[in-house]
mmCIF file of the N, C-alpha and C atoms, coordinates in Angstrom:
data_MODEL
# 
_entry.id   MODEL 
# 
loop_
_atom_site.group_PDB 
_atom_site.id 
_atom_site.type_symbol 
_atom_site.label_atom_id 
_atom_site.label_alt_id 
_atom_site.label_comp_id 
_atom_site.label_asym_id 
_atom_site.label_entity_id 
_atom_site.label_seq_id 
_atom_site.pdbx_PDB_ins_code 
_atom_site.Cartn_x 
_atom_site.Cartn_y 
_atom_site.Cartn_z 
_atom_site.occupancy 
_atom_site.B_iso_or_equiv 
_atom_site.pdbx_formal_charge 
_atom_site.auth_seq_id 
_atom_site.auth_comp_id 
_atom_site.auth_asym_id 
_atom_site.auth_atom_id 
_atom_site.pdbx_PDB_model_num 
ATOM 1   N N  . MET A 1 1  ? -142.007 140.967 9.548   1.00 0.00 ? 1  MET A N  1 
ATOM 2   C CA . MET A 1 1  ? -140.613 140.905 9.169   1.00 0.00 ? 1  MET A CA 1 
ATOM 3   C C  . MET A 1 1  ? -140.256 139.512 8.648   1.00 0.00 ? 1  MET A C  1 
ATOM 4   N N  . VAL A 1 2  ? -140.747 138.498 9.332   1.00 0.00 ? 2  VAL A N  1 
ATOM 5   C CA . VAL A 1 2  ? -140.476 137.127 8.914   1.00 0.00 ? 2  VAL A CA 1 
ATOM 6   C C  . VAL A 1 2  ? -141.116 136.851 7.557   1.00 0.00 ? 2  VAL A C  1 
ATOM 7   N N  . LEU A 1 3  ? -142.281 137.443 7.311   1.00 0.00 ? 3  LEU A N  1 
ATOM 8   C CA . LEU A 1 3  ? -142.958 137.263 6.025   1.00 0.00 ? 3  LEU A CA 1 
ATOM 9   C C  . LEU A 1 3  ? -142.098 137.825 4.886   1.00 0.00 ? 3  LEU A C  1 
ATOM 10  N N  . LEU A 1 4  ? -141.497 138.988 5.085   1.00 0.00 ? 4  LEU A N  1 
ATOM 11  C CA . LEU A 1 4  ? -140.633 139.571 4.064   1.00 0.00 ? 4  LEU A CA 1 
ATOM 12  C C  . LEU A 1 4  ? -139.381 138.719 3.844   1.00 0.00 ? 4  LEU A C  1 
ATOM 13  N N  . TRP A 1 5  ? -138.845 138.161 4.912   1.00 0.00 ? 5  TRP A N  1 
ATOM 14  C CA . TRP A 1 5  ? -137.672 137.306 4.813   1.00 0.00 ? 5  TRP A CA 1 
ATOM 15  C C  . TRP A 1 5  ? -138.004 136.032 4.042   1.00 0.00 ? 5  TRP A C  1 
ATOM 16  N N  . GLN A 1 6  ? -139.163 135.433 4.326   1.00 0.00 ? 6  GLN A N  1 
ATOM 17  C CA . GLN A 1 6  ? -139.588 134.227 3.621   1.00 0.00 ? 6  GLN A CA 1 
ATOM 18  C C  . GLN A 1 6  ? -139.909 134.530 2.164   1.00 0.00 ? 6  GLN A C  1 
ATOM 19  N N  . LEU A 1 7  ? -140.506 135.679 1.898   1.00 0.00 ? 7  LEU A N  1 
ATOM 20  C CA . LEU A 1 7  ? -140.803 136.081 0.532   1.00 0.00 ? 7  LEU A CA 1 
ATOM 21  C C  . LEU A 1 7  ? -139.513 136.283 -0.263  1.00 0.00 ? 7  LEU A C  1 
ATOM 22  N N  . SER A 1 8  ? -138.528 136.876 0.359   1.00 0.00 ? 8  SER A N  1 
ATOM 23  C CA . SER A 1 8  ? -137.236 137.066 -0.290  1.00 0.00 ? 8  SER A CA 1 
ATOM 24  C C  . SER A 1 8  ? -136.589 135.723 -0.619  1.00 0.00 ? 8  SER A C  1 
ATOM 25  N N  . LEU A 1 9  ? -136.659 134.776 0.297   1.00 0.00 ? 9  LEU A N  1 
ATOM 26  C CA . LEU A 1 9  ? -136.115 133.438 0.057   1.00 0.00 ? 9  LEU A CA 1 
ATOM 27  C C  . LEU A 1 9  ? -136.870 132.745 -1.069  1.00 0.00 ? 9  LEU A C  1 
ATOM 28  N N  . PHE A 1 10 ? -138.177 132.845 -1.069  1.00 0.00 ? 10 PHE A N  1 
ATOM 29  C CA . PHE A 1 10 ? -138.993 132.225 -2.114  1.00 0.00 ? 10 PHE A CA 1 
ATOM 30  C C  . PHE A 1 10 ? -138.679 132.797 -3.490  1.00 0.00 ? 10 PHE A C  1 
ATOM 31  N N  . ILE A 1 11 ? -138.626 134.120 -3.587  1.00 0.00 ? 11 ILE A N  1 
ATOM 32  C CA . ILE A 1 11 ? -138.327 134.763 -4.865  1.00 0.00 ? 11 ILE A CA 1 
ATOM 33  C C  . ILE A 1 11 ? -136.922 134.397 -5.330  1.00 0.00 ? 11 ILE A C  1 
ATOM 34  N N  . SER A 1 12 ? -135.991 134.349 -4.411  1.00 0.00 ? 12 SER A N  1 
ATOM 35  C CA . SER A 1 12 ? -134.621 133.983 -4.752  1.00 0.00 ? 12 SER A CA 1 
ATOM 36  C C  . SER A 1 12 ? -134.543 132.568 -5.307  1.00 0.00 ? 12 SER A C  1 
ATOM 37  N N  . MET A 1 13 ? -135.210 131.637 -4.679  1.00 0.00 ? 13 MET A N  1 
ATOM 38  C CA . MET A 1 13 ? -135.174 130.243 -5.140  1.00 0.00 ? 13 MET A CA 1 
ATOM 39  C C  . MET A 1 13 ? -135.882 130.072 -6.479  1.00 0.00 ? 13 MET A C  1 
ATOM 40  N N  . VAL A 1 14 ? -137.035 130.711 -6.647  1.00 0.00 ? 14 VAL A N  1 
ATOM 41  C CA . VAL A 1 14 ? -137.779 130.590 -7.905  1.00 0.00 ? 14 VAL A CA 1 
ATOM 42  C C  . VAL A 1 14 ? -136.983 131.192 -9.057  1.00 0.00 ? 14 VAL A C  1 
ATOM 43  N N  . THR A 1 15 ? -136.423 132.377 -8.853  1.00 0.00 ? 15 THR A N  1 
ATOM 44  C CA . THR A 1 15 ? -135.648 132.990 -9.935  1.00 0.00 ? 15 THR A CA 1 
ATOM 45  C C  . THR A 1 15 ? -134.349 132.235 -10.202 1.00 0.00 ? 15 THR A C  1 
ATOM 46  N N  . LEU A 1 16 ? -133.773 131.603 -9.182  1.00 0.00 ? 16 LEU A N  1 
ATOM 47  C CA . LEU A 1 16 ? -132.581 130.778 -9.393  1.00 0.00 ? 16 LEU A CA 1 
ATOM 48  C C  . LEU A 1 16 ? -132.915 129.578 -10.276 1.00 0.00 ? 16 LEU A C  1 
ATOM 49  N N  . ILE A 1 17 ? -133.988 128.891 -9.970  1.00 0.00 ? 17 ILE A N  1 
ATOM 50  C CA . ILE A 1 17 ? -134.387 127.725 -10.760 1.00 0.00 ? 17 ILE A CA 1 
ATOM 51  C C  . ILE A 1 17 ? -134.735 128.129 -12.187 1.00 0.00 ? 17 ILE A C  1 
ATOM 52  N N  . LEU A 1 18 ? -135.529 129.189 -12.340 1.00 0.00 ? 18 LEU A N  1 
ATOM 53  C CA . LEU A 1 18 ? -135.887 129.650 -13.680 1.00 0.00 ? 18 LEU A CA 1 
ATOM 54  C C  . LEU A 1 18 ? -134.680 130.174 -14.447 1.00 0.00 ? 18 LEU A C  1 
ATOM 55  N N  . GLY A 1 19 ? -133.770 130.845 -13.748 1.00 0.00 ? 19 GLY A N  1 
ATOM 56  C CA . GLY A 1 19 ? -132.583 131.384 -14.395 1.00 0.00 ? 19 GLY A CA 1 
ATOM 57  C C  . GLY A 1 19 ? -131.663 130.304 -14.926 1.00 0.00 ? 19 GLY A C  1 
ATOM 58  N N  . ILE A 1 20 ? -131.519 129.232 -14.159 1.00 0.00 ? 20 ILE A N  1 
ATOM 59  C CA . ILE A 1 20 ? -130.691 128.112 -14.621 1.00 0.00 ? 20 ILE A CA 1 
ATOM 60  C C  . ILE A 1 20 ? -131.394 127.374 -15.754 1.00 0.00 ? 20 ILE A C  1 
ATOM 61  N N  . GLU A 1 21 ? -132.703 127.195 -15.623 1.00 0.00 ? 21 GLU A N  1 
ATOM 62  C CA . GLU A 1 21 ? -133.460 126.479 -16.643 1.00 0.00 ? 21 GLU A CA 1 
ATOM 63  C C  . GLU A 1 21 ? -133.457 127.226 -17.974 1.00 0.00 ? 21 GLU A C  1 
ATOM 64  N N  . LYS A 1 22 ? -133.663 128.545 -17.934 1.00 0.00 ? 22 LYS A N  1 
ATOM 65  C CA . LYS A 1 22 ? -133.728 129.354 -19.151 1.00 0.00 ? 22 LYS A CA 1 
ATOM 66  C C  . LYS A 1 22 ? -132.381 129.940 -19.553 1.00 0.00 ? 22 LYS A C  1 
ATOM 67  N N  . LYS A 1 23 ? -131.364 129.716 -18.727 1.00 0.00 ? 23 LYS A N  1 
ATOM 68  C CA . LYS A 1 23 ? -130.031 130.278 -18.940 1.00 0.00 ? 23 LYS A CA 1 
ATOM 69  C C  . LYS A 1 23 ? -130.099 131.800 -19.084 1.00 0.00 ? 23 LYS A C  1 
ATOM 70  N N  . SER A 1 24 ? -130.805 132.421 -18.143 1.00 0.00 ? 24 SER A N  1 
ATOM 71  C CA . SER A 1 24 ? -131.010 133.866 -18.146 1.00 0.00 ? 24 SER A CA 1 
ATOM 72  C C  . SER A 1 24 ? -130.175 134.512 -17.043 1.00 0.00 ? 24 SER A C  1 
ATOM 73  N N  . TRP A 1 25 ? -129.245 135.374 -17.444 1.00 0.00 ? 25 TRP A N  1 
ATOM 74  C CA . TRP A 1 25 ? -128.401 136.034 -16.451 1.00 0.00 ? 25 TRP A CA 1 
ATOM 75  C C  . TRP A 1 25 ? -129.197 137.082 -15.679 1.00 0.00 ? 25 TRP A C  1 
ATOM 76  N N  . ILE A 1 26 ? -130.244 137.608 -16.266 1.00 0.00 ? 26 ILE A N  1 
ATOM 77  C CA . ILE A 1 26 ? -131.059 138.613 -15.573 1.00 0.00 ? 26 ILE A CA 1 
ATOM 78  C C  . ILE A 1 26 ? -131.799 137.989 -14.387 1.00 0.00 ? 26 ILE A C  1 
ATOM 79  N N  . LEU A 1 27 ? -132.368 136.806 -14.603 1.00 0.00 ? 27 LEU A N  1 
ATOM 80  C CA . LEU A 1 27 ? -133.045 136.126 -13.499 1.00 0.00 ? 27 LEU A CA 1 
ATOM 81  C C  . LEU A 1 27 ? -132.058 135.727 -12.406 1.00 0.00 ? 27 LEU A C  1 
ATOM 82  N N  . LEU A 1 28 ? -130.859 135.331 -12.799 1.00 0.00 ? 28 LEU A N  1 
ATOM 83  C CA . LEU A 1 28 ? -129.842 134.993 -11.796 1.00 0.00 ? 28 LEU A CA 1 
ATOM 84  C C  . LEU A 1 28 ? -129.399 136.227 -11.022 1.00 0.00 ? 28 LEU A C  1 
ATOM 85  N N  . LEU A 1 29 ? -129.345 137.368 -11.673 1.00 0.00 ? 29 LEU A N  1 
ATOM 86  C CA . LEU A 1 29 ? -129.013 138.609 -10.973 1.00 0.00 ? 29 LEU A CA 1 
ATOM 87  C C  . LEU A 1 29 ? -130.110 138.980 -9.973  1.00 0.00 ? 29 LEU A C  1 
ATOM 88  N N  . ILE A 1 30 ? -131.355 138.784 -10.362 1.00 0.00 ? 30 ILE A N  1 
ATOM 89  C CA . ILE A 1 30 ? -132.475 139.025 -9.445  1.00 0.00 ? 30 ILE A CA 1 
ATOM 90  C C  . ILE A 1 30 ? -132.377 138.082 -8.244  1.00 0.00 ? 30 ILE A C  1 
ATOM 91  N N  . SER A 1 31 ? -132.026 136.832 -8.496  1.00 0.00 ? 31 SER A N  1 
ATOM 92  C CA . SER A 1 31 ? -131.852 135.873 -7.408  1.00 0.00 ? 31 SER A CA 1 
ATOM 93  C C  . SER A 1 31 ? -130.744 136.311 -6.458  1.00 0.00 ? 31 SER A C  1 
ATOM 94  N N  . THR A 1 32 ? -129.643 136.803 -7.019  1.00 0.00 ? 32 THR A N  1 
ATOM 95  C CA . THR A 1 32 ? -128.529 137.275 -6.189  1.00 0.00 ? 32 THR A CA 1 
ATOM 96  C C  . THR A 1 32 ? -128.956 138.440 -5.309  1.00 0.00 ? 32 THR A C  1 
ATOM 97  N N  . ILE A 1 33 ? -129.648 139.395 -5.891  1.00 0.00 ? 33 ILE A N  1 
ATOM 98  C CA . ILE A 1 33 ? -130.059 140.590 -5.157  1.00 0.00 ? 33 ILE A CA 1 
ATOM 99  C C  . ILE A 1 33 ? -131.078 140.250 -4.068  1.00 0.00 ? 33 ILE A C  1 
ATOM 100 N N  . THR A 1 34 ? -132.012 139.364 -4.375  1.00 0.00 ? 34 THR A N  1 
ATOM 101 C CA . THR A 1 34 ? -133.025 139.029 -3.373  1.00 0.00 ? 34 THR A CA 1 
ATOM 102 C C  . THR A 1 34 ? -132.478 138.144 -2.253  1.00 0.00 ? 34 THR A C  1 
ATOM 103 N N  . PHE A 1 35 ? -131.333 137.508 -2.474  1.00 0.00 ? 35 PHE A N  1 
ATOM 104 C CA . PHE A 1 35 ? -130.739 136.679 -1.422  1.00 0.00 ? 35 PHE A CA 1 
ATOM 105 C C  . PHE A 1 35 ? -129.849 137.487 -0.480  1.00 0.00 ? 35 PHE A C  1 
ATOM 106 N N  . LEU A 1 36 ? -129.503 138.710 -0.842  1.00 0.00 ? 36 LEU A N  1 
ATOM 107 C CA . LEU A 1 36 ? -128.616 139.533 -0.011  1.00 0.00 ? 36 LEU A CA 1 
ATOM 108 C C  . LEU A 1 36 ? -129.121 139.760 1.417   1.00 0.00 ? 36 LEU A C  1 
ATOM 109 N N  . PRO A 1 37 ? -130.410 140.088 1.641   1.00 0.00 ? 37 PRO A N  1 
ATOM 110 C CA . PRO A 1 37 ? -130.856 140.270 3.036   1.00 0.00 ? 37 PRO A CA 1 
ATOM 111 C C  . PRO A 1 37 ? -130.716 139.007 3.883   1.00 0.00 ? 37 PRO A C  1 
ATOM 112 N N  . ILE A 1 38 ? -130.959 137.846 3.285   1.00 0.00 ? 38 ILE A N  1 
ATOM 113 C CA . ILE A 1 38 ? -130.828 136.591 4.004   1.00 0.00 ? 38 ILE A CA 1 
ATOM 114 C C  . ILE A 1 38 ? -129.365 136.348 4.369   1.00 0.00 ? 38 ILE A C  1 
ATOM 115 N N  . ALA A 1 39 ? -128.479 136.594 3.420   1.00 0.00 ? 39 ALA A N  1 
ATOM 116 C CA . ALA A 1 39 ? -127.050 136.395 3.669   1.00 0.00 ? 39 ALA A CA 1 
ATOM 117 C C  . ALA A 1 39 ? -126.547 137.367 4.729   1.00 0.00 ? 39 ALA A C  1 
ATOM 118 N N  . TYR A 1 40 ? -127.043 138.592 4.691   1.00 0.00 ? 40 TYR A N  1 
ATOM 119 C CA . TYR A 1 40 ? -126.637 139.577 5.690   1.00 0.00 ? 40 TYR A CA 1 
ATOM 120 C C  . TYR A 1 40 ? -127.087 139.160 7.092   1.00 0.00 ? 40 TYR A C  1 
ATOM 121 N N  . TYR A 1 41 ? -128.270 138.605 7.182   1.00 0.00 ? 41 TYR A N  1 
ATOM 122 C CA . TYR A 1 41 ? -128.798 138.156 8.466   1.00 0.00 ? 41 TYR A CA 1 
ATOM 123 C C  . TYR A 1 41 ? -127.934 137.044 9.053   1.00 0.00 ? 41 TYR A C  1 
ATOM 124 N N  . PHE A 1 42 ? -127.551 136.074 8.233   1.00 0.00 ? 42 PHE A N  1 
ATOM 125 C CA . PHE A 1 42 ? -126.783 134.933 8.722   1.00 0.00 ? 42 PHE A CA 1 
ATOM 126 C C  . PHE A 1 42 ? -125.288 135.204 8.805   1.00 0.00 ? 42 PHE A C  1 
ATOM 127 N N  . SER A 1 43 ? -124.816 136.298 8.260   1.00 0.00 ? 43 SER A N  1 
ATOM 128 C CA . SER A 1 43 ? -123.373 136.565 8.299   1.00 0.00 ? 43 SER A CA 1 
ATOM 129 C C  . SER A 1 43 ? -122.872 136.865 9.720   1.00 0.00 ? 43 SER A C  1 
ATOM 130 N N  . GLY A 1 44 ? -123.745 137.232 10.617  1.00 0.00 ? 44 GLY A N  1 
ATOM 131 C CA . GLY A 1 44 ? -123.346 137.514 11.990  1.00 0.00 ? 44 GLY A CA 1 
ATOM 132 C C  . GLY A 1 44 ? -123.320 136.287 12.882  1.00 0.00 ? 44 GLY A C  1 
ATOM 133 N N  . ALA A 1 45 ? -123.670 135.132 12.332  1.00 0.00 ? 45 ALA A N  1 
ATOM 134 C CA . ALA A 1 45 ? -123.695 133.902 13.126  1.00 0.00 ? 45 ALA A CA 1 
ATOM 135 C C  . ALA A 1 45 ? -122.275 133.437 13.438  1.00 0.00 ? 45 ALA A C  1 
ATOM 136 N N  . ASN A 1 46 ? -122.134 132.713 14.518  1.00 0.00 ? 46 ASN A N  1 
ATOM 137 C CA . ASN A 1 46 ? -120.829 132.199 14.935  1.00 0.00 ? 46 ASN A CA 1 
ATOM 138 C C  . ASN A 1 46 ? -120.699 130.696 14.719  1.00 0.00 ? 46 ASN A C  1 
ATOM 139 N N  . ASP A 1 47 ? -121.609 130.108 13.975  1.00 0.00 ? 47 ASP A N  1 
ATOM 140 C CA . ASP A 1 47 ? -121.532 128.685 13.715  1.00 0.00 ? 47 ASP A CA 1 
ATOM 141 C C  . ASP A 1 47 ? -121.531 128.442 12.204  1.00 0.00 ? 47 ASP A C  1 
ATOM 142 N N  . VAL A 1 48 ? -121.981 127.299 11.796  1.00 0.00 ? 48 VAL A N  1 
ATOM 143 C CA . VAL A 1 48 ? -121.940 126.921 10.377  1.00 0.00 ? 48 VAL A CA 1 
ATOM 144 C C  . VAL A 1 48 ? -122.835 127.823 9.526   1.00 0.00 ? 48 VAL A C  1 
ATOM 145 N N  . TRP A 1 49 ? -123.851 128.420 10.095  1.00 0.00 ? 49 TRP A N  1 
ATOM 146 C CA . TRP A 1 49 ? -124.777 129.269 9.338   1.00 0.00 ? 49 TRP A CA 1 
ATOM 147 C C  . TRP A 1 49 ? -124.098 130.498 8.745   1.00 0.00 ? 49 TRP A C  1 
ATOM 148 N N  . LYS A 1 50 ? -122.919 130.859 9.230   1.00 0.00 ? 50 LYS A N  1 
ATOM 149 C CA . LYS A 1 50 ? -122.236 132.030 8.685   1.00 0.00 ? 50 LYS A CA 1 
ATOM 150 C C  . LYS A 1 50 ? -121.821 131.821 7.232   1.00 0.00 ? 50 LYS A C  1 
ATOM 151 N N  . PHE A 1 51 ? -121.724 130.566 6.793   1.00 0.00 ? 51 PHE A N  1 
ATOM 152 C CA . PHE A 1 51 ? -121.355 130.289 5.410   1.00 0.00 ? 51 PHE A CA 1 
ATOM 153 C C  . PHE A 1 51 ? -122.487 130.562 4.426   1.00 0.00 ? 51 PHE A C  1 
ATOM 154 N N  . VAL A 1 52 ? -123.688 130.823 4.926   1.00 0.00 ? 52 VAL A N  1 
ATOM 155 C CA . VAL A 1 52 ? -124.789 131.239 4.057   1.00 0.00 ? 52 VAL A CA 1 
ATOM 156 C C  . VAL A 1 52 ? -124.447 132.585 3.421   1.00 0.00 ? 52 VAL A C  1 
ATOM 157 N N  . GLY A 1 53 ? -123.604 133.368 4.071   1.00 0.00 ? 53 GLY A N  1 
ATOM 158 C CA . GLY A 1 53 ? -123.177 134.662 3.537   1.00 0.00 ? 53 GLY A CA 1 
ATOM 159 C C  . GLY A 1 53 ? -122.363 134.552 2.270   1.00 0.00 ? 53 GLY A C  1 
ATOM 160 N N  . ILE A 1 54 ? -121.839 133.371 1.976   1.00 0.00 ? 54 ILE A N  1 
ATOM 161 C CA . ILE A 1 54 ? -121.062 133.162 0.752   1.00 0.00 ? 54 ILE A CA 1 
ATOM 162 C C  . ILE A 1 54 ? -121.978 132.945 -0.454  1.00 0.00 ? 54 ILE A C  1 
ATOM 163 N N  . THR A 1 55 ? -123.212 132.579 -0.229  1.00 0.00 ? 55 THR A N  1 
ATOM 164 C CA . THR A 1 55 ? -124.139 132.247 -1.306  1.00 0.00 ? 55 THR A CA 1 
ATOM 165 C C  . THR A 1 55 ? -124.295 133.365 -2.342  1.00 0.00 ? 55 THR A C  1 
ATOM 166 N N  . PRO A 1 56 ? -124.442 134.643 -1.969  1.00 0.00 ? 56 PRO A N  1 
ATOM 167 C CA . PRO A 1 56 ? -124.556 135.669 -3.004  1.00 0.00 ? 56 PRO A CA 1 
ATOM 168 C C  . PRO A 1 56 ? -123.312 135.780 -3.885  1.00 0.00 ? 56 PRO A C  1 
ATOM 169 N N  . ILE A 1 57 ? -122.150 135.487 -3.327  1.00 0.00 ? 57 ILE A N  1 
ATOM 170 C CA . ILE A 1 57 ? -120.929 135.522 -4.135  1.00 0.00 ? 57 ILE A CA 1 
ATOM 171 C C  . ILE A 1 57 ? -120.968 134.411 -5.181  1.00 0.00 ? 57 ILE A C  1 
ATOM 172 N N  . ILE A 1 58 ? -121.401 133.229 -4.770  1.00 0.00 ? 58 ILE A N  1 
ATOM 173 C CA . ILE A 1 58 ? -121.528 132.111 -5.710  1.00 0.00 ? 58 ILE A CA 1 
ATOM 174 C C  . ILE A 1 58 ? -122.575 132.430 -6.769  1.00 0.00 ? 58 ILE A C  1 
ATOM 175 N N  . LEU A 1 59 ? -123.699 133.013 -6.362  1.00 0.00 ? 59 LEU A N  1 
ATOM 176 C CA . LEU A 1 59 ? -124.736 133.379 -7.317  1.00 0.00 ? 59 LEU A CA 1 
ATOM 177 C C  . LEU A 1 59 ? -124.249 134.453 -8.287  1.00 0.00 ? 59 LEU A C  1 
ATOM 178 N N  . LEU A 1 60 ? -123.463 135.388 -7.797  1.00 0.00 ? 60 LEU A N  1 
ATOM 179 C CA . LEU A 1 60 ? -122.924 136.436 -8.668  1.00 0.00 ? 60 LEU A CA 1 
ATOM 180 C C  . LEU A 1 60 ? -121.951 135.848 -9.683  1.00 0.00 ? 60 LEU A C  1 
ATOM 181 N N  . ILE A 1 61 ? -121.119 134.917 -9.262  1.00 0.00 ? 61 ILE A N  1 
ATOM 182 C CA . ILE A 1 61 ? -120.196 134.255 -10.193 1.00 0.00 ? 61 ILE A CA 1 
ATOM 183 C C  . ILE A 1 61 ? -120.983 133.480 -11.242 1.00 0.00 ? 61 ILE A C  1 
ATOM 184 N N  . LEU A 1 62 ? -122.039 132.792 -10.832 1.00 0.00 ? 62 LEU A N  1 
ATOM 185 C CA . LEU A 1 62 ? -122.895 132.076 -11.774 1.00 0.00 ? 62 LEU A CA 1 
ATOM 186 C C  . LEU A 1 62 ? -123.563 133.035 -12.748 1.00 0.00 ? 62 LEU A C  1 
ATOM 187 N N  . THR A 1 63 ? -123.985 134.203 -12.262 1.00 0.00 ? 63 THR A N  1 
ATOM 188 C CA . THR A 1 63 ? -124.590 135.217 -13.121 1.00 0.00 ? 63 THR A CA 1 
ATOM 189 C C  . THR A 1 63 ? -123.599 135.715 -14.167 1.00 0.00 ? 63 THR A C  1 
ATOM 190 N N  . ILE A 1 64 ? -122.380 135.987 -13.751 1.00 0.00 ? 64 ILE A N  1 
ATOM 191 C CA . ILE A 1 64 ? -121.353 136.465 -14.680 1.00 0.00 ? 64 ILE A CA 1 
ATOM 192 C C  . ILE A 1 64 ? -121.033 135.393 -15.715 1.00 0.00 ? 64 ILE A C  1 
ATOM 193 N N  . LEU A 1 65 ? -120.955 134.132 -15.293 1.00 0.00 ? 65 LEU A N  1 
ATOM 194 C CA . LEU A 1 65 ? -120.706 133.048 -16.246 1.00 0.00 ? 65 LEU A CA 1 
ATOM 195 C C  . LEU A 1 65 ? -121.824 132.937 -17.277 1.00 0.00 ? 65 LEU A C  1 
ATOM 196 N N  . MET A 1 66 ? -123.067 133.038 -16.826 1.00 0.00 ? 66 MET A N  1 
ATOM 197 C CA . MET A 1 66 ? -124.205 132.993 -17.766 1.00 0.00 ? 66 MET A CA 1 
ATOM 198 C C  . MET A 1 66 ? -124.170 134.171 -18.719 1.00 0.00 ? 66 MET A C  1 
ATOM 199 N N  . TRP A 1 67 ? -123.757 135.330 -18.221 1.00 0.00 ? 67 TRP A N  1 
ATOM 200 C CA . TRP A 1 67 ? -123.685 136.510 -19.074 1.00 0.00 ? 67 TRP A CA 1 
ATOM 201 C C  . TRP A 1 67 ? -122.634 136.315 -20.162 1.00 0.00 ? 67 TRP A C  1 
ATOM 202 N N  . PHE A 1 68 ? -121.471 135.761 -19.785 1.00 0.00 ? 68 PHE A N  1 
ATOM 203 C CA . PHE A 1 68 ? -120.427 135.509 -20.777 1.00 0.00 ? 68 PHE A CA 1 
ATOM 204 C C  . PHE A 1 68 ? -120.858 134.458 -21.782 1.00 0.00 ? 68 PHE A C  1 
ATOM 205 N N  . ILE A 1 69 ? -121.535 133.413 -21.337 1.00 0.00 ? 69 ILE A N  1 
ATOM 206 C CA . ILE A 1 69 ? -122.019 132.380 -22.250 1.00 0.00 ? 69 ILE A CA 1 
ATOM 207 C C  . ILE A 1 69 ? -123.038 132.960 -23.223 1.00 0.00 ? 69 ILE A C  1 
ATOM 208 N N  . LYS A 1 70 ? -123.953 133.785 -22.708 1.00 0.00 ? 70 LYS A N  1 
ATOM 209 C CA . LYS A 1 70 ? -124.974 134.397 -23.571 1.00 0.00 ? 70 LYS A CA 1 
ATOM 210 C C  . LYS A 1 70 ? -124.323 135.363 -24.545 1.00 0.00 ? 70 LYS A C  1 
ATOM 211 N N  . LYS A 1 71 ? -123.332 136.099 -24.105 1.00 0.00 ? 71 LYS A N  1 
ATOM 212 C CA . LYS A 1 71 ? -122.660 137.068 -24.964 1.00 0.00 ? 71 LYS A CA 1 
ATOM 213 C C  . LYS A 1 71 ? -121.855 136.348 -26.043 1.00 0.00 ? 71 LYS A C  1 
ATOM 214 N N  . LYS A 1 72 ? -121.259 135.233 -25.700 1.00 0.00 ? 72 LYS A N  1 
ATOM 215 C CA . LYS A 1 72 ? -120.439 134.477 -26.644 1.00 0.00 ? 72 LYS A CA 1 
ATOM 216 C C  . LYS A 1 72 ? -121.297 133.850 -27.743 1.00 0.00 ? 72 LYS A C  1 
ATOM 217 N N  . THR A 1 73 ? -122.515 133.452 -27.441 1.00 0.00 ? 73 THR A N  1 
ATOM 218 C CA . THR A 1 73 ? -123.370 132.817 -28.445 1.00 0.00 ? 73 THR A CA 1 
ATOM 219 C C  . THR A 1 73 ? -123.919 133.821 -29.430 1.00 0.00 ? 73 THR A C  1 
ATOM 220 N N  . TRP A 1 74 ? -123.958 135.097 -29.095 1.00 0.00 ? 74 TRP A N  1 
ATOM 221 C CA . TRP A 1 74 ? -124.472 136.105 -30.010 1.00 0.00 ? 74 TRP A CA 1 
ATOM 222 C C  . TRP A 1 74 ? -123.449 136.466 -31.079 1.00 0.00 ? 74 TRP A C  1 
ATOM 223 N N  . VAL A 1 75 ? -122.176 136.252 -30.810 1.00 0.00 ? 75 VAL A N  1 
ATOM 224 C CA . VAL A 1 75 ? -121.125 136.636 -31.751 1.00 0.00 ? 75 VAL A CA 1 
ATOM 225 C C  . VAL A 1 75 ? -120.948 135.604 -32.824 1.00 0.00 ? 75 VAL A C  1 
# 
């Protein structure tokens, strides 16, 4: 179980870095989706770790912004 959690974190971080570097909204969407299990796990915490649950929302907003930027450059 821990291996799957670590793999999800690794994939999320790699796709986040590549998505920002290449300005790809698809990679950022993959990063958002792969971070959801981690955020769900920490959302039940009663300390500062509960704010990790906000990360997918921030990633989704970043994905939407990249999508609008990419769409605007095609026109």
